[in-house]
C-alpha atoms as a printed R data frame, in Angstrom:
   type eleno elety resid chain resno       x      y       z
1  ATOM     1    CA   ALA     A     1   7.388 -9.586 -24.491
2  ATOM     2    CA   CYS     A     2   8.156 -6.490 -22.849
3  ATOM     3    CA   ASN     A     3  11.679 -4.513 -23.561
4  ATOM     4    CA   TYR     A     4  14.339 -5.722 -21.294
5  ATOM     5    CA   ARG     A     5  15.990 -2.428 -21.461
6  ATOM     6    CA   PHE     A     6  13.256 -0.871 -19.425
7  ATOM     7    CA   MET     A     7  12.288 -3.606 -17.299
8  ATOM     8    CA   LYS     A     8  15.768 -3.990 -15.845
9  ATOM     9    CA   ASP     A     9  15.673 -0.233 -14.670
10 ATOM    10    CA   GLY     A    10  12.936 -1.400 -12.367
11 ATOM    11    CA   ALA     A    11  10.064 -0.992 -15.053
12 ATOM    12    CA   VAL     A    12   6.729 -3.523 -15.098
13 ATOM    13    CA   CYS     A    13   5.793 -5.214 -17.823
14 ATOM    14    CA   ASP     A    14   2.104 -5.845 -18.653
15 ATOM    15    CA   ARG     A    15   1.700 -8.651 -20.463
16 ATOM    16    CA   GLU     A    16  -1.789 -8.134 -21.905
17 ATOM    17    CA   ASN     A    17  -0.205 -5.217 -24.027
18 ATOM    18    CA   ASN     A    18   3.252 -6.090 -24.202
19 ATOM    19    CA   CYS     A    19   4.414 -2.428 -22.917
20 ATOM    20    CA   THR     A    20   6.665 -2.018 -19.987
21 ATOM    21    CA   TYR     A    21   5.092  1.105 -17.816
22 ATOM    22    CA   GLY     A    22   6.438  3.061 -14.972
23 ATOM    23    CA   CYS     A    23   6.946  6.189 -12.854
24 ATOM    24    CA   HIS     A    24   9.729  8.710 -13.978
25 ATOM    25    CA   ASN     A    25  10.119 12.451 -12.974
26 ATOM    26    CA   ASN     A    26   6.692 11.978 -10.549
27 ATOM    27    CA   ARG     A    27   4.650 11.381 -14.121
28 ATOM    28    CA   CYS     A    28   3.811  7.638 -15.356
29 ATOM    29    CA   TRP     A    29   5.495  6.855 -18.964
30 ATOM    30    CA   SER     A    30   4.784  3.517 -21.130
31 ATOM    31    CA   GLU     A    31   6.774  1.844 -23.830
32 ATOM    32    CA   CYS     A    32   4.956  2.522 -26.745
33 ATOM    33    CA   ASN     A    33   5.761  2.003 -31.018
34 ATOM    34    CA   GLY     A    34   6.597  5.027 -32.922
35 ATOM    35    CA   ILE     A    35   9.695  4.581 -35.127
36 ATOM    36    CA   CYS     A    36   9.663  0.699 -34.710
37 ATOM    37    CA   CYS     A    37   5.988  0.581 -36.991
38 ATOM    38    CA   LEU     A    38   8.451  1.649 -39.852
39 ATOM    39    CA   THR     A    39  10.126 -2.022 -39.556
40 ATOM    40    CA   VAL     A    40   7.655 -4.286 -37.442
41 ATOM    41    CA   ASP     A    41   3.553 -4.793 -37.748
42 ATOM    42    CA   CYS     A    42   2.499 -2.421 -35.302
43 ATOM    43    CA   ILE     A    43  -0.588 -3.652 -33.267
44 ATOM    44    CA   ASN     A    44  -3.666 -0.936 -34.345
45 ATOM    45    CA   SER     A    45  -5.632  0.032 -31.439
46 ATOM    46    CA   ASP     A    46  -7.459  3.008 -29.485
47 ATOM    47    CA   ASN     A    47  -5.626  1.654 -26.548
48 ATOM    48    CA   LEU     A    48  -1.857  1.761 -26.056
49 ATOM    49    CA   THR     A    49  -0.274 -1.585 -27.364
50 ATOM    50    CA   CYS     A    50   3.428 -2.382 -27.962
51 ATOM    51    CA   ALA     A    51   4.677 -5.047 -30.760
52 ATOM    52    CA   PRO     A    52   6.438 -7.521 -28.929
53 ATOM    53    CA   SER     A    53   9.293 -7.860 -32.009
54 ATOM    54    CA   CYS     A    54  10.451 -4.195 -31.429
55 ATOM    55    CA   SER     A    55  13.479 -3.863 -29.794
56 ATOM    56    CA   ILE     A    56  14.105 -0.021 -29.799
57 ATOM    57    CA   PRO     A    57  13.013  0.978 -26.467
58 ATOM    58    CA   GLU     A    58  10.842  3.842 -27.339
59 ATOM    59    CA   TRP     A    59   8.318  5.530 -24.586
60 ATOM    60    CA   CYS     A    60   6.469  8.320 -23.905
61 ATOM    61    CA   TYR     A    61   3.979 10.078 -20.825
62 ATOM    62    CA   LEU     A    62   0.646  8.673 -20.115
63 ATOM    63    CA   GLU     A    63  -2.408 11.223 -20.779
64 ATOM    64    CA   GLY     A    64  -4.143 11.881 -17.433
65 ATOM    65    CA   SER     A    65  -6.582 14.079 -15.625
66 ATOM    66    CA   HIS     A    66  -3.809 16.161 -13.547
67 ATOM    67    CA   TRP     A    67  -3.424 19.853 -14.845
68 ATOM    68    CA   ASP     A    68  -0.356 19.180 -17.099
69 ATOM    69    CA   GLY     A    69  -2.525 16.563 -18.883
70 ATOM    70    CA   TYR     A    70  -0.247 13.827 -17.597
71 ATOM    71    CA   VAL     A    71  -0.690 11.194 -14.736
72 ATOM    72    CA   LYS     A    72   1.377 12.036 -11.047
73 ATOM    73    CA   CYS     A    73   2.920  9.210  -9.204
74 ATOM    74    CA   ARG     A    74   5.409  8.449  -7.018
75 ATOM    75    CA   SER     A    75   5.870  4.479  -7.806
76 ATOM    76    CA   ASN     A    76   6.104  2.336 -10.766
77 ATOM    77    CA   ARG     A    77   3.231  0.530  -9.741
78 ATOM    78    CA   GLU     A    78   0.778  3.396  -9.677
79 ATOM    79    CA   CYS     A    79   1.076  3.761 -13.539
80 ATOM    80    CA   SER     A    80  -0.787  0.593 -14.293
81 ATOM    81    CA   LYS     A    81  -3.360  0.734 -16.927
82 ATOM    82    CA   ASP     A    82  -5.523 -1.034 -13.985
83 ATOM    83    CA   LEU     A    83  -5.909  1.794 -11.934
84 ATOM    84    CA   LYS     A    84  -9.088  3.173 -13.480
85 ATOM    85    CA   GLU     A    85  -8.862  6.583 -11.149
86 ATOM    86    CA   ASN     A    86  -5.819  7.403 -12.672
87 ATOM    87    CA   PHE     A    87  -6.809  6.473 -16.189
88 ATOM    88    CA   PRO     A    88 -10.125  7.148 -16.593
89 ATOM    89    CA   GLY     A    89 -10.592  7.205 -20.225
90 ATOM    90    CA   GLU     A    90  -8.086  5.102 -22.879
91 ATOM    91    CA   TYR     A    91  -4.712  4.334 -22.010
92 ATOM    92    CA   LYS     A    92  -2.299  6.353 -23.904
93 ATOM    93    CA   CYS     A    93   0.131  8.428 -24.705
94 ATOM    94    CA   GLY     A    94  -0.088 12.403 -23.514
95 ATOM    95    CA   SER     A    95   3.153 12.956 -25.405
96 ATOM    96    CA   THR     A    96   5.637 12.025 -28.613
97 ATOM    97    CA   CYS     A    97   6.646  8.278 -28.470
98 ATOM    98    CA   THR     A    98  10.546  8.364 -28.403
99 ATOM    99    CA   ALA     A    99  13.505  6.530 -28.277
């Protein structure tokens, strides 16, 4: 399941990859697994997925085609992986996964 600590602040839960996501400082971000992978079995994939048993609220800015390498946004819904115009390639971190 998605991390509740993010959802209580208005982030959206993507039940397909178990990651919450949203818009922060006009850039798309997503929950991710970094240090958590030392304690739980993380799913290995080219696209972003989140281990359902990870309780550490880790996140990253998402990679995109904007001049700074990220995805611009004004609302949480604009950061859905289903918006192919924002994420023409893979849906993945463009920054370090951090707590």
